[in-house]
N, C-alpha and C positions, 0 to 999 in steps of 0.2 A: 219513678211514677208508681203510685199505688191507687187502685180503685177498689171500692168495697161496697157490699150490701149488708146492712144490719137490721135485725128486728129487735126492738127494745120494748118490753111490755110494761115498763115503769120508768119513763124518761126522767121525771122530776124526783123520783125516789120518795114518793109520798105514801101515806097509809090510807088515804081516801082521795076520791076524784082522780083516780089513776089514769095517766095518759100513756097510750101505747102508739107506736107507729113504725113504719119502715123508713130507713135512712140510707140515702145514697151519697157516697163520698168519693171525690176525686182529689188526690193529693200529690201534685207534682213536686219534686225535690231536686234542687241543683246543689252539687257539692264539688268543691275544689280542694285538693290536698297536695302538699309538697313535703317530702321527707328528705332531709339532708343529714350530714354527719353532725353539724352543730345547730342548724336551724330547721325547724319543722313548723308547718302552718296548715290549718284546715278551716275552711269557711263553708257553711251550708245554709240554705234557706228552703222552707217548706210552706206551701199554701194549701189549706184544706177547705175545699168547697163542699159543704154538706147541705142536702136538700131533704126535707121531710115530705113524705107522700101525701099526708092528710093535714098536717099542721104546718103550713108554710110560714107562719109567723116566727117559727124558730129557725128558718133558713138563714145561713150566715157563712162567713169565711173567716177562718182562723189563720194566723201567720206565726211562724217560728223561725228565728235566726240565731245562729251560733258561730262563734269564732274562737280558735285556740292558736296561740303562738308560743312555741317553746324554743329556748335558745340556751346553748351551753357555751359560755364565753371561755371557760377553762375546763380542765378535767375535773376540778373539784366543785365548780359552781353549776347550778341548774336553775334557770329562770323560766317562768311560765305565766302567761296572761290569758284569761278566758273572759268571754263576753256573751251575753244572752239577751235577746229581746223577743217578746211575744205579745200577741194581741188575740185573746180567745174569749169565747162566749158560751160554750156548751155547759148546760147545767150540771152534768155528771162528770165534769172534766177531772176532778181531783179524787174521786171515790176510790180509785185503784192505786193512788200514790200517797194519800194522806188519810183516807178513811172519812173525809168530810165532804159535804155537799154544799156547793155554792148556789145562790140564786141564779136565774137566767139574766145575768148582768155582765156587761163587757168589762174585762180586766186587761190592763196594759201593764206589762212587767218588764223591768230592766234590771239586770244585775251584772256585776263584773267582779272578778277576783284576780289576785296576783299571788304567786308563790315564789319564794327564793330559798333554795336549799343548798347546803354546803357540806362537803365531806371533810371532816376534821382529821380522820385517820382511817386506817383499814377497818376499824370496828365501830366507829362513831360518826354519825351524821346528824344534822339538825337544820332548822330553818324557821321561817315565818310565813304565815298565810293570812291574807287580809281580803275582806269581801264587802261589797256594798250592794244593797238591794232596794228596789222601789216598786210599789204596786199602786196603781190608780184605777178606781172603779168609776164607771159612768153614773151609777146610782149614788146620789148624795147621802143616802142613809146607810151605805156600806162603807166601812172604814178603809181609808187609804193607809198605806204602810211605808215606813222608811226604817231601814236598819243597817247597821254595820257590825262587823265581827273581826277580831284579831286573835290569832292562835300562834303560840310558840310550840314547836315540837322537837323532840330529840329521840333518835334511834341508836341503839347499841347492840352489836352482835353478842350473843350469849353462848357462842359455839364452845367456849372454854369449859362451860358447865353443862349445856344442853345442846345436843346436835341439831343443826339446821333451825335455830331459834334466834329471834331478834326481840329485844325489849323496846317498849314504847313509853314515852312520857309526853303528855299534852297539857298545856295550860291555855285557857282562852277567856276572852271577854266579848260579850255581845250586848248591843244596845238596840232595843226595839221601840219604835214610836208609831202609834196608831192615832189617826185623827179623822173626825167626820164633822161636817157642819151642814145643817139642813133646817128647813122650816116647813110647817104644815099649817093649814088654815081651817078653822071651824066656823060655820055660819050660825049666827044667833038672830035670825030675823032681819032687821034693818041694818045690822052691822056685823062685822067679822072679827074673830079673834085669830091672830097669827102668832104662833109659837115658834121661836127661834132657838135652836139648840146647837151647842158646840162642845163635843166630847173629845178629850185627849187622854191617851193612856200610854205610859212609858214604862219600860222594864230594863233594868241593868242586870245582866246575868254573868256570874263568874263560875268557871268550871275547871276541874283538874282530874286527870285520869292517868292510871298506870296500866300497862298491859304487855302482852307478848304475841308474837306471830311465829308459827312453827309449821314446817313442812313435815308432817308425820310420815309421809311416804311420797313416792313420785306422783301419786294420784290424789292424795288427801292433804288438805291444808286446814289449819286451825288458827284462829286469832281471837283474843279477848282483851277488852279494855274496861276497867272498872274505876269508879271514882265518885266524886260528889260535886254539888253545885250550890251556890248561894245567890239568891235573886232578891232585888228590891223593885217594887212596882209602885207607881203613883197614878192616880186618875184625877182629872179635873173636869167638871161639867159646868158650863155657863149657859143659863137660860134667860130669855127675855120674852116679853109679850107686847104685842101691838094691837090696839083697838082702832078699827077703821073709822068709827063714828066720831071719835074725838081726835083722831090723828095723834094719839098718845102712845108712848112707848115706856114701859116700866124700866126701872134700873136693873142692871144685870144681877142675877142671883148666882153666886158661885158656890159650888160644893166640891170638896176634895177629900180623897182617902189615900192612905198609904199602907203597904203590906210588905213583909219580908219573909222569906222561907228558905229552908235547907231541903235538899233532895238528893237522891241517888242518880248517877249517870252510868250507863254501861252499854257495851255492844259485844255480842258473841257471833262469830261467823265460822261456819264449817263448809268447805266446798270439796267436791269430788269430781275429778275429770278422768273418765275412762276412754277407751277406744270407741265404744258404741253408745255410751251413756254418760250423763253428768247430772249432778244434784247439788243443791246448796240449802243452807239453813242460815237465817239471820234473825237474831233477837236483839232488840235495842230499846232503851228507855232514856228520855231526856225531856227537858223543858223546850217547847217548840212554839213559835208564833203560828197562829191559825189565820189563814188568809180570809179576809173579809169579816172576821168575827170580833174585831176590836179587843183582842186579848191573846193570851198564851194558854197552853195546856200541857200537862204532863202526858206525853205520847209514848205508849208502849206498842211496839211493832213486832209481829212474828211473821216471817215469810219462809215458806218451804216450797221448793220447786225442783223439777228435774225434767229431763228429756231423754229419749232413747231412739236410736236409729233402728227402724223396723225393717226397712229395705235400703238398698243403695241410695235412693233419692227420696226416701220417705221417712219422716221423723215424727214421733208423737211426743207430746209434752203435757204436763199437769202442774198446777201451782195452787197454793193456798196462802191467803193473807188474812191476818187479824190485826185490827187497829183498835186501841182504846185511847180516846182523847178526853182528858178529865182535868178540870181546874180544881184548885184547893177549895174545900168547902168554907174555910175561914176567910178566904180572900174576898173582901168587900169592894175591891177596886175594879172588878169586872163582872160581867154576866156569867152565870153558871154554864159550864160546858161539860157534858157527860154523855159521850156517845161510844158505841161499840159497832164495829163494822167487820163482817165476815165476807171475804171474796174467794170464790172457787172458780178455777179456770182450767179447761182442758181443750186440746185441739191436736190437729195434725198439719204438717207442712210437706208439700210435694214439690220438689225442684224439677221442673220440666227440663231445664238445661241450666247453663251457667248464668243466664241472664233473666230467666222468668221462673217465678214460684207461685204456687196457689196454696192458700191456707184456709182452714175452717176452724172456728173457735166457738166455744160455749162458755158463758159467764153466768154465775149465780151469785147474787149479792143479798145480804141481810144488813139493813141499816137501822140500828136501834138507838133512838134518841131518848136516853133514859131520863134526862131532866124534864122532857115533855111527856114521857110515858107512851111514846108511839114507836111502832116497828113497821118498816117497809121492806118489801122483797122485790127483787128484779131478776128477770131472765133475759139474757141477750145472746143472740146468735149472729155470727159474723162470718162472711165469706169474702176473702180478699185476694186480689191478684197484684203482684209486685213485679215490675219489669225494670231492669237496670241496663244502662249502656255507658261505656267509657268513650266519651267524645274525643279524648286525647290519645287513644290507642294508635 
């Protein structure tokens, strides 16, 4: 169970008509886990009731559900299935994970994935990963999304040449489909014009990377994967018009565009785990679908964070995130996307005992929509109490 109070001075992350408010949240969570030698399972569910002090039209409840099932049928095989379902509506829900801002519209998301890995020898292992994803929005003008991905991976120990090092090889294919269908009406005196639009956007993306993972010391780990990708995109727009005075509907007008591109793909991770402190660095770049935006973007991510034990039960933390989401200028199949987001976070966590902890956090965000020429800033203060209890003890 988590309860929190937050003050947000720019809830919608806009550069004008800024909306600020205090937000009260209660989030009970139920989790069940079983760990065995061959079979492990975990299921959890969370409901977030949040209430705004002055703007009660934004009051709502978000729900999150997760499940993981892992099974090892033999010493060489490892199988895993994961599932996720969520129903969320906060306007700033994605700013700290993707750098993008969604409108205040409800999103229902379902995704599942399966992994099968096999140990070929003492130095070589590999497998396959497959995933399905679906997003539906209540707003008809916001694009729903369907996609699936398949990846083949291979790992090989490089101990014979470099101590504590493993080599990676990954090849993948992803298919993304965005679709929206809506209409709007304009009045012209004694009759109305109704415009009906149907937009569909699809992307096929192929990627290949090579990399290594190395334990530089007992406390320091390093990994890097570099490669390239090739993508093909197509858009098709169908529009019709209805005139109420004559009960007449025009023939569908179809427009289509196609585009292909090459790009770089890469991930760099460094992590440090000490007795009293830890730190991590992540740098990544890839072609990524943008939720609710009817398209994809080249996303570059930089994350730096760390924490330190100040006292026996008191820990401080700090983190910085930078996101750039940008579509190709030559791509005529989708709308321009060009945003940069800076997130800074700091806070402390005090564990009163094994079951109760209090934390305080401060967030500062800059959201730069470069294609629109607007910049928004946000300050958010959060105080949270988390209590846990094992009912099966």
